[in-house]
Steps between C-alpha positions, in 0.01 A plus 500: 500500500359206707130395479320200666171378357282363775185299533334330799227246570276518812247309704223750394429861403512705818804536732271686734306172544823308594574369167866423439769481228573134409735546210752770384668499168767750382720533185788752474572728220811713461516764223172361362621150464404201699775348700524140642405629850153418626339490844218233567353358809175340620378598845290323772212746578376325807152518376252366246512598143184624330359255236496785255858572557594125450298507178734786379837375603457135585684517840357321802571532854619144529767578238639780717515310827876480491559835349668796703296773654542851355714614803750227422562635145434878553860610525618315176185619321558865598871472411414384147279800445706761681551823304348353181205629291234216570261445215162350586173465306220647719752599760249611774400145535849342550636789688195503738570128572869531553464808719262305720749216522777757596268663747460158682882508563505826666522878408877470457443326166312798360309461170615384157564865385756547765714247319425545132315706244167361355386520138142376425470355147119503528494871547742531208278281279174684596676828395625364171186299418203668662180312475645171414565187694840530679547174697815311437353251252360792293834672502671183394265481200556875419873486505533143364647350811488123515293400818395152373670327799276699740204264577498614871644808661842457652704782652831423330352423155276816503806709606689368193203565276461851637868577449448433129164696490673796682795518268271500190264754658807738561641434152811309610675175447288199601738216458733325746867563401721314742777347299579782261808695615529883473759483229278267286213741532725791410624315189140443400415866532798591282397241236146662480616863507797516261414332165689726254324830571717676251355281219131578563336749245358821614138477599270651236275784625170544331334834551123550492351666188307825508176290454579278789578794729181662403303182578685485841395847587135432409514177722647694790224756475244230509648359810532840669127560447395162616717508811379853603840644432705219670678360191838396646677548160410870486645535855852392390756786490508661156201324371282812479764671295525204266139484438432862481 
């Protein structure tokens, strides 16, 4: 399974007002592990950059004077994303800008979703943590991801941070394992899973006493009354028979 975590920086907030992409950063993951492959470029937008945007990412027009235009890198960029699941935080923003860049090159380029699948981690975070702050900094704090080096936004750095956040959000490995060969990993699994199982004593099973069962039934009856008949425990198969 190949995934690409993507972030962009722009000249402003609205592609409909002519704002452009000025930085693209991507990191690759295969089977939920980061690889050494990345894609990163700065782009000449041929326009001024809003002061508010400069305050966020620190990139000025003068710094981009010798950078390529989007059309010069479009093919290699699309080739890097092709057929991958592309993970973006607040995907409508980045996708809107990238689609506007593709549209400038002509209809033959299509839109981003013609080349890859998009997953929005902001939508995921809002579903998992409703009513809470779900920007990237807040998610780093929530999932204990180190973002101490993030004084300004940068596309490649933010993509790297988002890859760690995504893996922790989805319950997977969040470390970069590059030098460890498959046989070594297999040996570690065997070492963990086979420590003399035949020598382990049988687990002790402690049954509830009659008094404990009676107290349990009273507690369930109270919950059933307070929830207007919606006590989940009493809806489990066989529970009524056990409590009758």
